[in-house]
TIFIPA-993750 format. One line per 3 residues: number of its first residue (from 1); their letters; for each residue x, y, z of N, C-alpha, C. Coordinates in Angstrom, 1 decimal. Layout:
<rs>
NUM	a	X,Y,Z,X,Y,Z,X,Y,Z  ... .
</rs>
This chain:
<rs>
1	ric	54.2,-14.4,36.6,53.6,-13.6,38.0,52.0,-13.7,38.0  51.4,-13.2,36.7,50.1,-13.1,36.6,49.6,-14.6,36.5  50.2,-15.5,35.8,49.6,-17.0,35.8,49.8,-17.7,37.3 .
4	aas	50.7,-17.3,37.9,51.0,-17.9,39.3,49.7,-17.4,40.1  49.6,-16.0,40.0,48.4,-15.5,40.8,47.0,-16.1,40.5  46.8,-16.0,39.3,45.7,-16.7,38.8,45.3,-18.2,38.9 .
7	rap	46.3,-18.8,39.7,46.1,-20.2,39.9,45.9,-20.2,41.7  46.3,-19.3,42.1,46.3,-19.3,43.5,45.1,-19.5,44.3  44.8,-20.3,45.3,43.7,-20.5,46.0,42.8,-19.3,46.0 .
10	afr	43.6,-18.3,46.8,42.7,-17.3,47.1,41.9,-16.5,45.9  42.8,-16.4,44.6,42.2,-15.9,43.4,40.9,-16.8,42.8  41.1,-18.2,42.9,39.9,-19.3,42.5,38.7,-18.8,43.5 .
13	lss	39.1,-18.7,44.5,37.7,-18.5,45.6,37.2,-17.3,45.6  37.8,-16.2,45.2,37.5,-15.1,45.1,36.7,-15.0,43.6  37.2,-15.3,42.6,36.5,-15.4,41.2,35.2,-16.1,41.3 .
16	rlv	35.4,-17.2,42.0,34.0,-17.9,42.1,32.9,-17.1,42.9  33.4,-16.4,43.9,32.7,-15.6,44.8,32.0,-14.3,43.8  32.8,-14.0,43.1,32.3,-12.9,42.1,31.2,-13.4,41.3 .
19	qvl	31.4,-14.8,40.5,30.4,-15.3,39.7,29.1,-15.5,40.6  29.2,-16.0,41.7,28.0,-16.2,42.6,27.3,-15.1,42.8  27.9,-14.0,43.2,27.4,-12.7,43.5,26.8,-11.9,42.3 .
22	rvw	27.4,-12.1,41.1,26.9,-11.6,39.9,25.7,-12.3,39.5  25.4,-13.7,39.7,24.2,-14.4,39.3,23.1,-13.8,40.1  23.5,-13.9,41.6,22.4,-13.5,42.5,21.8,-12.2,42.2 .
25	ars	22.9,-11.2,42.1,22.4,-9.9,41.7,21.4,-9.9,40.5  21.6,-10.6,39.4,20.8,-10.7,38.2,19.4,-11.5,38.6  19.6,-12.3,39.4,18.2,-12.8,40.0,17.4,-11.8,40.8 .
28	ewe	17.9,-11.2,41.7,17.3,-10.2,42.5,17.0,-9.0,41.5  17.5,-8.8,40.6,17.1,-7.7,39.6,15.9,-8.2,38.8  15.9,-9.4,38.5,14.7,-9.9,37.7,13.5,-9.9,38.7 .
31	qrl	13.7,-10.2,40.0,12.6,-10.1,40.7,12.1,-8.8,41.2  12.7,-7.7,40.5,12.5,-6.2,40.7,12.7,-5.8,42.0  13.8,-6.3,42.5,14.5,-6.0,43.8,15.7,-5.3,43.9 .
34	fgp	15.6,-4.0,43.3,16.6,-3.3,42.8,17.7,-3.0,43.8  17.5,-2.7,45.0,18.3,-2.4,46.1,19.1,-3.5,46.5  18.7,-4.7,46.8,19.7,-5.6,47.0,20.4,-6.2,45.7 .
37	arr	19.8,-6.0,44.5,20.9,-6.3,43.4,22.0,-5.3,43.2  21.5,-4.1,43.3,22.7,-3.1,43.5,23.9,-3.4,44.6  23.3,-3.9,45.7,24.5,-4.1,46.6,25.3,-5.5,46.3 .
40	lwr	24.4,-6.4,45.7,25.1,-7.5,45.3,26.4,-7.2,44.2  25.8,-6.4,43.3,26.7,-6.1,42.2,27.8,-5.5,42.7  27.6,-4.4,43.6,28.7,-3.6,44.2,29.7,-4.4,45.0 .
43	laa	29.3,-5.6,45.7,30.0,-6.6,46.5,30.8,-7.5,45.3  30.3,-7.8,44.2,31.0,-8.4,43.4,32.1,-7.7,42.6  31.9,-6.6,42.3,32.7,-5.3,41.8,34.2,-5.4,42.9 .
46	nea	33.8,-5.1,44.0,34.6,-4.8,45.0,35.5,-6.1,45.2  35.0,-7.2,45.3,35.7,-8.4,45.2,36.6,-8.8,44.1  35.9,-8.5,42.8,36.9,-8.6,41.6,37.9,-7.7,41.5 .
49	fkf	38.1,-6.6,42.2,39.0,-5.5,42.0,40.0,-5.8,43.2  40.1,-6.8,44.1,41.0,-7.0,45.3,42.3,-7.3,44.6  42.3,-8.0,43.3,43.5,-8.3,42.8,44.0,-7.4,41.7 .
52	pyd	45.4,-7.6,41.2,45.8,-6.5,40.3,45.0,-6.4,39.0  45.0,-5.2,38.5,44.1,-5.0,37.1,44.4,-6.0,36.1  45.6,-6.7,35.8,46.0,-7.6,34.7,45.2,-8.7,35.1 .
55	iaa	44.8,-9.1,36.4,44.2,-10.4,36.6,43.0,-10.1,36.9  42.4,-9.1,37.6,40.8,-9.1,37.8,40.3,-8.1,36.9  40.7,-7.5,35.9,40.0,-6.6,35.1,38.8,-7.3,34.3 .
58	egg	39.0,-8.7,33.9,37.9,-9.3,33.1,36.7,-9.5,34.2  37.0,-10.0,35.4,36.1,-10.1,36.2,35.1,-8.8,36.8  35.9,-7.8,37.1,35.4,-6.6,37.5,34.6,-5.8,36.3 .
61	gav	35.4,-5.7,35.2,34.7,-5.0,34.2,33.5,-5.7,33.7  33.5,-7.1,33.7,32.3,-7.8,33.3,31.2,-7.4,34.4  31.4,-7.5,35.6,30.4,-7.1,36.6,29.9,-5.7,36.6 .
64	lha	30.7,-4.9,36.4,30.3,-3.4,36.1,29.3,-3.3,34.8  30.1,-3.9,33.9,29.1,-4.0,32.5,27.7,-4.6,32.5  27.7,-5.7,33.3,26.4,-6.2,33.3,25.5,-5.2,34.4 .
67	was	25.9,-4.6,35.3,25.3,-3.9,36.1,24.7,-2.3,35.4  25.8,-1.8,34.5,25.4,-0.8,33.8,24.4,-1.2,32.7  24.1,-2.2,32.0,23.3,-2.8,31.1,21.9,-2.9,31.8 .
70	aef	22.1,-3.5,33.0,20.6,-3.7,33.6,20.1,-2.2,33.9  20.8,-1.7,34.5,20.3,0.0,34.9,19.8,0.7,33.5  20.6,0.5,32.4,20.1,1.0,30.9,18.9,0.3,30.6 .
73	erd	18.7,-1.0,30.7,17.5,-1.6,30.1,16.1,-1.1,31.1  16.5,-0.7,32.1,15.5,-0.2,33.0,15.1,1.3,32.7  15.7,1.9,32.1,15.9,3.3,31.7,16.3,4.2,32.9 .
76	nvl	17.3,3.6,33.5,17.8,4.4,34.8,19.0,4.9,34.1  19.2,5.8,33.2,20.5,6.4,32.5,21.5,6.9,33.3  21.0,7.6,34.6,21.8,8.3,35.6,22.7,7.4,36.2 .
79	nar	22.0,6.2,36.7,22.9,5.0,37.4,23.6,4.4,36.5  23.2,4.1,35.2,24.0,3.4,34.2,25.2,4.2,33.8  25.1,5.6,33.9,26.3,6.6,33.3,27.3,6.4,34.6 .
82	vvi	26.9,6.5,35.8,27.7,6.4,36.9,28.5,5.2,37.1  27.9,3.9,36.9,28.4,2.5,36.7,29.5,2.6,35.7  29.1,2.9,34.4,29.8,2.8,33.3,31.3,3.7,33.4 .
85	gea	30.9,4.8,34.2,31.9,5.8,34.3,33.0,5.2,35.2  32.7,4.4,36.2,33.6,3.7,37.2,34.2,2.6,36.3  33.4,1.7,35.7,34.1,0.8,34.4,35.2,1.3,33.7 .
88	lrk	34.8,2.5,33.2,35.9,3.0,32.3,37.3,3.4,33.0  37.0,3.9,34.3,38.1,4.2,35.1,38.8,3.1,35.5  38.1,2.0,35.8,39.1,1.1,36.4,39.4,0.0,35.4 .
91	cpk	38.8,-0.1,34.3,39.0,-1.1,33.1,39.2,-0.6,31.7  40.0,0.7,31.6,40.0,1.4,30.3,40.5,0.2,29.1  41.2,-0.6,29.1,41.4,-1.8,28.2,40.4,-2.7,28.0 .
94	daa	39.3,-2.8,28.6,38.2,-3.8,28.4,37.4,-3.1,27.4  37.3,-4.3,26.3,36.5,-3.9,25.1,34.9,-3.8,25.4  34.4,-4.6,26.2,33.1,-4.6,26.5,32.6,-3.4,27.2 .
97	vs	33.5,-3.0,27.8,32.9,-1.6,28.7,33.5,-0.7,27.7  34.1,-0.3,26.9,34.3,0.8,25.9,33.2,0.8,24.9 .
</rs>
């Protein structure tokens, strides 16, 4: 079931969209456009979590981890804690998040 769902066209398009949004968010962040970057990371995370946990955890966890890391690097510890808290709730088995 998991393998079949991960090969479905909807999943492939969704995972590609997550990748694009994540790269775009990082680009905005590097340009110091923090508001748009946060909105793009939120869109990427929401898109990644449209699928069951077993399939989407890698994508959603990676997005939230990247977002939290960027917030932490910018010394915005409060936002980093909020994002990593969400990641821990949604992806408790993800080693990178832990």
